[in-house]
N, C-alpha and C positions, 0 to 999 in steps of 0.2 A: 643347560638347565631346563628341566621340565616346567611347563607353565600349568598353572592351576586355574580352572574356570572360576569365575566369581559366582557367588550364590545368585540366584535369579533376582532377588530383591536388590542386589547391588549393581546389576548391569544397567548400562545406559540404554534407555529405550526411547524410541520416537513417540511422539503423541500421535493420536489417530486423527489429527486435524484434517488430514487429506480426505478422510471419510466424510467430512462435513463441508467440503468446498461447495460454494454456491456459485454456479456459473451465471454470467450476465449475458446481455444481448450484445456484448462487445468481446471480440476474440482475445484481446490481451488483458482483460479485466475480470477479476473474480472477487468473491468475498470468502473469507475464512474466519469463522467464529473464533475469537481468541487472538487473532492477529490484527493489530491496530484497531482493537475494539470492534471488529467485524466490518470495518469500513471497506469500500471497494479499493483494491490494490492492484498494481500491475503484477501479472502472474510471474511467479518465480522471484519476487522481490518483496520487500516490506515498504515499498514506496506507495503511498496512498494517492488516489486521484485528488484528494484534498490538497496534498503537497504541490502537485503540478498545477492545479487550478489556482491556488493562492499565488504562486509565482507568476502565473499568466495574468492574473488580475492586477498584480503589482507592476506589470508592464514588460516582463521578460518576453522576448520573441523566441521563435523556434530554435534559432541558432544558440541563444543564451541558455535555453533549457537543455539543449543537447550538450553544451559545454558543462553545465552544472551536473548533469547525469550522464557522463560519458559511457557508462556501462549499459545504457538503454539504447534501443534502436529508435530511430525517428518514428517508426510505425507505432511503437508502444506509447511514445509521448503524444502522438496525434490521437491515438485511441483513448488515452486518458482525458484529453481535452474534449473528444467526441462524447465520452460518457458524461462529462461535466455539462456539455451542451444539451444532452438528452435528459439529464436528471439534475437540473440546477437546484431545485428545492432541497433535494437530499444532500448535495455537496455543500450548499450554503449553510444548511443546518449543522453539518460537521464542522465547518469553518467557525460558526458562531459558538459551538460547544467547546472548541479548542482555542478560542481567543484568549490571549494573555491580557489581563486587565492591569493597567498601571495604577498603583496605589500611591496617592500623594498625601502629604500631611495636611 
């Protein structure tokens, strides 16, 4: 059976977010506008530095982080924590913005 091409407007297209990637001073971390609100993320993932930093602040160690994110390499986790160490005000601001507030009666 012959296939028919979809009209251009119906085709799935990728966004041009890769044109807007903002590299950081850390090899495994970058920012992509429109991905996790432009927060720094681990390259090739949607895992933010904030995610890793929050777990670290709650007391998870490297082994536990590695178990929680088995698809990441240890170097990526270390670099996320390094970014947090180098840019604490930025990451703490993202943590504050994303804090879930408990509402009581």
